[in-house]
C-alpha positions as CSV (number, residue, x, y, z in Angstrom):
1,X,143.6,59.6,-2.1
2,X,140.9,61.9,-2.2
3,X,140.5,65.0,-4.2
4,X,138.6,67.5,-2.6
5,X,137.7,71.3,-3.8
6,X,137.1,73.8,-0.8
7,X,135.4,76.7,-2.3
8,X,134.8,80.0,-0.2
9,X,131.9,82.3,-0.7
10,X,131.6,84.2,2.6
11,X,131.9,87.7,1.1
12,X,129.2,90.5,1.2
13,X,130.2,92.1,-2.0
14,X,130.8,95.5,-0.8
15,X,132.7,96.7,-3.8
16,X,129.7,95.4,-5.8
17,X,128.0,98.5,-5.0
18,X,124.6,96.1,-3.9
19,X,123.3,96.0,-0.3
20,X,121.0,93.0,-1.1
21,X,122.6,90.7,-2.8
22,X,126.3,89.1,-2.1
23,X,128.2,89.0,-5.2
24,X,128.1,85.1,-5.3
25,X,124.6,84.9,-5.8
26,X,124.1,87.4,-8.5
27,X,122.5,85.6,-11.9
28,X,123.6,85.2,-15.2
29,X,120.9,83.6,-17.3
30,X,119.0,82.5,-14.5
31,X,122.1,81.1,-12.9
32,X,123.8,82.6,-9.7
33,X,127.6,82.7,-10.0
34,X,128.2,80.3,-6.9
35,X,126.2,77.5,-8.7
36,X,128.1,78.3,-12.2
37,X,131.5,77.9,-10.2
38,X,130.4,74.8,-8.3
39,X,129.0,73.2,-11.4
40,X,132.8,73.2,-13.3
41,X,133.9,71.7,-10.1
42,X,131.0,69.6,-10.4
43,X,131.6,68.0,-13.8
44,X,135.4,67.6,-13.3
45,X,135.8,64.0,-13.3
46,X,138.8,64.0,-10.7
47,X,137.1,65.9,-8.0
48,X,135.9,63.6,-5.3
49,X,133.9,66.2,-3.6
50,X,133.3,70.0,-2.5
51,X,133.2,71.3,0.8
52,X,131.5,74.8,0.4
53,X,132.3,77.9,3.0
54,X,129.6,80.3,2.8
55,X,128.0,83.0,4.4
56,X,126.2,81.9,7.4
57,X,122.8,83.1,6.8
58,X,122.6,82.3,3.1
59,X,123.5,78.6,3.6
60,X,119.7,77.6,3.5
61,X,119.2,79.9,0.3
62,X,122.3,78.0,-0.9
63,X,121.3,74.5,0.0
64,X,118.1,75.3,-2.1
65,X,120.2,76.6,-4.9
66,X,122.3,73.5,-5.0
67,X,119.4,71.0,-4.8
68,X,117.9,72.9,-7.7
69,X,120.7,72.6,-10.0
70,X,121.3,68.9,-9.0
71,X,124.5,69.0,-7.7
72,X,125.7,65.8,-6.2
73,X,129.6,66.5,-5.5
74,X,128.6,69.2,-2.2
75,X,129.7,67.1,0.9
76,X,129.4,70.0,3.2
77,X,128.5,73.3,3.8
78,X,130.0,75.2,6.7
79,X,129.7,79.0,7.8
80,X,132.3,81.5,6.4
81,X,134.6,83.4,8.6
82,X,135.5,87.3,8.9
83,X,138.0,87.0,5.9
84,X,138.7,84.9,3.2
85,X,141.6,83.1,5.0
86,X,139.3,82.2,7.8
87,X,136.3,80.9,5.3
88,X,139.6,78.6,3.5
89,X,140.2,77.7,7.1
90,X,136.8,76.9,7.9
91,X,136.5,74.9,4.5
92,X,139.9,73.2,5.1
93,X,138.9,72.0,8.8
94,X,136.0,70.2,7.3
95,X,137.6,68.6,5.0
96,X,139.9,66.9,7.7
97,X,137.0,66.0,9.6
98,X,135.7,64.7,6.8
99,X,138.3,62.6,5.8
100,X,140.7,62.1,8.8
101,X,142.6,59.0,7.7
102,X,142.6,59.8,4.0
103,X,145.6,61.5,1.9
104,X,143.8,64.8,0.5
105,X,144.7,67.0,-2.2
106,X,142.5,70.2,-1.5
107,X,142.1,72.8,-4.4
108,X,140.9,76.1,-2.5
109,X,139.0,78.2,-5.0
110,X,137.2,81.5,-4.9
111,X,133.3,81.0,-5.5
112,X,133.1,84.0,-7.9
113,X,135.9,82.7,-10.1
114,X,133.0,80.7,-12.4
115,X,134.9,80.7,-15.8
116,X,137.7,78.3,-14.2
117,X,138.1,75.6,-16.7
118,X,138.3,71.6,-16.1
119,X,141.9,71.6,-17.8
120,X,143.4,74.0,-15.3
121,X,141.7,72.0,-12.1
122,X,143.4,68.9,-13.8
123,X,146.6,70.7,-14.2
124,X,146.7,71.7,-10.2
125,X,146.2,68.0,-9.2
126,X,148.7,66.9,-11.2
127,X,151.0,69.2,-9.8
128,X,150.1,69.0,-6.3
129,X,150.6,65.0,-6.4
130,X,153.9,65.1,-8.6
131,X,155.8,68.0,-7.2
132,X,154.0,70.0,-4.6
133,X,152.3,73.1,-4.0
134,X,150.4,74.1,-6.9
135,X,149.4,78.2,-7.7
136,X,147.3,78.9,-11.0
137,X,148.8,81.8,-12.7
138,X,148.5,83.6,-15.9
139,X,151.5,85.7,-17.7
140,X,151.2,89.5,-16.9
141,X,150.1,91.8,-19.5
142,X,150.7,94.9,-18.1
143,X,153.4,96.8,-16.5
144,X,154.2,96.4,-13.4
145,X,155.4,98.9,-10.9
146,X,156.5,99.1,-7.1
147,X,155.9,102.5,-5.2
148,X,157.7,103.7,-2.3
149,X,156.5,107.0,-0.1
150,X,154.2,107.9,-3.1
151,X,156.4,107.8,-6.1
152,X,157.6,104.9,-8.2
153,X,160.7,103.5,-7.4
154,X,160.9,100.4,-9.6
155,X,159.6,98.8,-13.0
156,X,159.4,94.8,-13.1
157,X,160.2,92.9,-16.2
158,X,156.9,92.2,-17.3
159,X,158.4,88.9,-18.7
160,X,159.3,87.9,-15.1
161,X,155.8,88.9,-13.7
162,X,152.7,86.0,-13.2
163,X,149.5,86.7,-11.8
164,X,148.2,84.9,-9.2
165,X,144.8,83.1,-10.0
166,X,143.1,80.2,-8.6
167,X,142.3,77.4,-7.7
168,X,145.7,77.3,-5.3
169,X,146.2,73.7,-4.7
170,X,148.1,71.9,-1.8
171,X,148.0,68.7,0.4
172,X,145.3,69.2,3.0
173,X,147.4,68.4,5.7
174,X,150.5,71.4,4.6
175,X,148.0,74.0,4.2
176,X,146.2,73.2,7.2
177,X,149.4,72.9,9.6
178,X,150.3,76.6,7.9
179,X,147.1,78.1,8.9
180,X,147.4,76.6,12.4
181,X,150.9,78.2,12.9
182,X,150.0,81.5,11.5
183,X,146.7,81.3,14.0
184,X,149.1,80.6,17.1
185,X,151.7,83.3,16.0
186,X,148.7,85.9,15.3
187,X,149.5,86.4,11.8
188,X,146.6,84.6,10.2
189,X,146.2,87.9,7.8
190,X,147.9,86.8,4.4
191,X,146.5,88.2,1.6
192,X,146.2,84.4,0.1
193,X,147.0,80.8,0.6
194,X,150.2,81.2,-1.7
195,X,151.8,84.3,0.5
196,X,151.2,82.5,3.5
197,X,152.8,78.9,2.4
198,X,155.8,81.3,0.9
199,X,155.8,82.5,4.4
200,X,156.4,78.9,5.9
201,X,159.0,78.0,3.6
202,X,157.0,75.8,1.2
203,X,158.0,75.8,-2.4
204,X,155.2,76.9,-5.1
205,X,155.0,75.7,-8.4
206,X,153.0,77.7,-11.6
207,X,150.5,76.1,-13.4
208,X,149.3,78.1,-16.3
209,X,145.4,78.7,-16.5
210,X,143.3,80.5,-18.4
211,X,143.3,84.6,-18.7
212,X,139.5,84.4,-18.6
213,X,139.5,83.2,-15.1
214,X,138.5,86.4,-13.6
215,X,137.2,87.1,-9.8
216,X,134.4,88.9,-10.1
217,X,134.7,91.4,-7.2
218,X,133.2,94.9,-9.1
219,X,130.4,95.8,-11.2
220,X,132.8,96.1,-14.1
221,X,133.9,92.4,-13.4
222,X,130.7,91.1,-13.6
223,X,130.3,93.2,-16.8
224,X,133.5,91.6,-18.3
225,X,132.4,88.2,-17.2
226,X,129.0,88.6,-19.4
227,X,131.0,89.7,-21.9
228,X,133.1,86.7,-22.1
229,X,130.1,84.7,-21.8
230,X,127.9,85.7,-24.7
231,X,131.5,85.4,-26.3
232,X,131.5,82.3,-26.3
233,X,127.8,81.5,-27.0
234,X,128.4,83.5,-30.2
235,X,131.6,81.0,-31.2
236,X,134.5,83.4,-30.0
237,X,135.4,86.4,-31.7
238,X,134.5,86.6,-35.1
239,X,136.5,88.1,-38.4
240,X,135.0,91.1,-40.1
């Protein structure tokens, strides 16, 4: 049994309003976001290896960053694809190439979610290996509305709603077979692995994660990320 993280970081960060540096390479305290993400999986004992799908023209730069950071669990770096789902597929295919004859639990995670914690990673692994496909979630903290033709036609019960996060974790053979089916059928355009697995009839099990596990996509996300880190350094919220 192997536990492999597939980290995808193939985006260009168009919503970050930064034309020069992809969002995964923005830094905090001299450490790129991507390296901070990889380091959490590096420090998680249950993770045996990490496959990284990275923007092709940044692979050499990424290798240098990994070497400087002293990360040892990166087993392969492959080019990302045109979409997040394509990048995930490239990483999953590489994981299968590296471990063709072993049962593999794979954790798919955004390279720009550096605040994931080791306990959430461990809970994902346990869920996959005892129940099945695992999706990290947090409770909805705001009201969710559904629109139709420009107007609100339904307000959901917040207590029944969960927000999908990452990692999203599966048996490697299961998630790869679903990717291949979607590609064959010409519908390889799902918003994430969870929606694709559900489309093909797989049962998904929620794994409770931390609200702080945000995806850094916009400048406001980055400011939130730095605020969380600063608060942690100060030891949390202080009473007046």
